[in-house]
N, C-alpha and C positions, 0 to 999 in steps of 0.2 A: 594651812589659808591664804599666805604670803604668795604663794604660787598662784593659786586661784584668782586674787586678786590681781596680779599681772596679766593672766590670761584675758580677764574682763577689760582691764584697761589698757586694751592694746591702741596704735596710733588711729585704729578708724572708730575711737570711742565717740568723740565729739560729733562727726557725720551721722551716726546711729542717732545722737542724741538731738541732733539738728532735725534730723526726718522725721523723729518722733514729737519733736517740740512743733514742727510746722504743720503735720499731720492733725495734731490736738487743737491749732489752730484753724485749721480749716474744717473739723468735726464742728467747732465750735458754732463757726458761719451756721451751717447747714442745719444746725438745731436752730439757731436764733432765728433762721428763717420760717422752719415750721412750727417754733412755739408763738409768730406774730399771727399765727389762727386760731390759738387755744382760747376759745370760748364755752360759757357753761352759764347756766340759770339755777341762782340759788334761789335768794328773795328777787333777784333781780338780774337781768342779762349782764355780765360781766366778762374779762379777761382774766386768765389764771394762768400761773406758771408752773413750771416741773415743781418749784419748791415747795409752791402749795400742795403738791401732791405727795412729797417729802416728808412735809411738818406737819401734817395734820395732827390736831390734839385727840382726835377720837374718830374710832372706826367710820361711825356714824358720818361723820364730816369727810372723810374720804369718798364715801359710797354716793351722799348726797352730791358731792362735786362732777364726780362719774356719772351718775344719773342725770344729772342738770344739763348733761350735753345731748340727752336725746329731748330735751324739751326745746332745742332750738329750730326744730323741724327737719325733716326727712334728708335735705339736702345737705343743709347747715351742719346737721349733727354728722352726716357721713364725712364732710371735710374736716372737720375739727377731730375725728375718731382716726383718721388716716393720718392727719401730721402727728398726732401723739403717738400713734402705733409707728411712724416712721422718725420722730424723734428720736424714741425709746430705743428703735434697732440701730441708729446711728450712733446711740450712744456706746453702743459696745465698741464701735471702732476707736470712740473717743478714748474709753476706757485702756483699749491695747496700746494708744499713746501716753497717755497719762499715768497710769501708774509704773510702767518699766523705765520711762523717764524720771521718774521722781526717785526708783531704787537707784536710777545710774547717779544721780545727782547725789545721792545717800554715801553710796559705794566710794565715788570721786573723794566726798570731804573724809572720809572714814581713813581712804589711803593716806591721807596728807597729817592722820592724827595717830597719837599713840595712847595706851593704857585705857582707861575709862572712856572715853569720847570715842574713840578708835571703834569699840563694842555697839556704844549705844547708837552708833550711825548704819553700823552693820545688821541691828536688830531692828534699825528704824527701815531699812533697805527690803527685808524680811517681811516687815510686817505690811507691806505693800501687797503682799500676795492677797492677805486677809483681807484687805480693803478692796482688793480686784472683787474676790470670791463673793462678799456682801454685795458691792455693786451690783454683779451679774444676776444675785438672788435678788434682789429690790426689783431690778428690770422685769425680772421673770413675773414677780409677784404683780407689779401695775399692769404688765401686758395683760396676765390671765384677769386681772380685776376690770381693765377696760373690754374684755371681752363678754366677763360675767361681773357685775359690779354688784356682789352679794356684800352683805356686812359681815365684815370679820369678827372673832371673838375678840374680846378686850387682851386676852392672853398674847393671841398672836399678834394683834396691833401694835403691842408693846414691845414683843420681839423686833419687828419691823421697825420701828422708830430707834431703837438701839443698834440694829446695823445701820440705818442709816447715820445716826451721829458717828457711830464708831469710825465707818468708812470716811466720814467728813474728817474726824479729828486725826486718824493717821496719815493722810493724804497730805492735808493742810500743815501738819507737824513736819510730816519730812520735807515738803517742799520747803517751806521757809525756813527752818533750819540748817538745811543744806545750802539754800541759796545765799545766804548770810554766811554761813561758813564759808564757802568758794569764795565771797565776795571778799573777807577777812582776808584770806589769801593771796588773793590775787592782789588787793592795796598793799599788804606789806611785801610782795615783789616773792613769792613763794608759789612757782608755778614752772611750767616749764614752755619753752620758746611758741610750740604750738597753741597752746592755753591761751596765749596773751592776748590773742585777737578775738575770744570766745562771747565776751561781753559784748562788741562790738556786731558780731553777726547775730547773736540774739535779739538788741536792739533793731538792727537789722530787718529781720524775719518779723519783728514785731509790726514796724512802722509798714512794711508792704503789705501785711496781715490787716491792718486798723485803715489801709486807703480802700482796700478789696473788700472789706467786712462793711464799709460803709457804703460804698456801692451796692453789693449785693443786697443791702436792708433796702436801697431805694428800688431796685431792679424787681424783687423779689416781694415788696411789700404785699400786706395783704388788703385786699381789695375789700 
């Protein structure tokens, strides 16, 4: 196991992470642009988000939300469906950046710990694979629903909700625990020389992205 960790934690480790992190932020901006066009008609015409699709209480609620898109009129309906489809397809790239990125942080944290903590973070890193699989299944499910918005059985919808909740739970737990763990080791000075500037590079990437994201939201705002 130690040899495997040494192979993973090579000098280019943080370079790979920065690429994944930047890719995640770029993908999130692209998805936000598409999400500005999400509209449907339930009781009235309204905006909706991807979270409305993920956290529907019943299968009928999900079907009603998707079928409501067709009530917008043919031209607007086609625009919304295209935006939702592109959002879900872009999400596959977002996943490719997020889950390996979180797993890398968990592995890095595990390398700095011993005993139970070491194994907990290795398990969290491995768990990102399952979160990724659940996310892929979720997107395929929604793409199929968009194509044919037929109501699922309560059992199928319950499985869908469980996968969504599990995916979020694994990803958030891995990200938060590893980030705070690494920040602790950075604050107490337990880091190698190349790792000293990592928080500043991450902060710089976030600042550049925030400025670019603000500009993109204005340029590509839904008309």
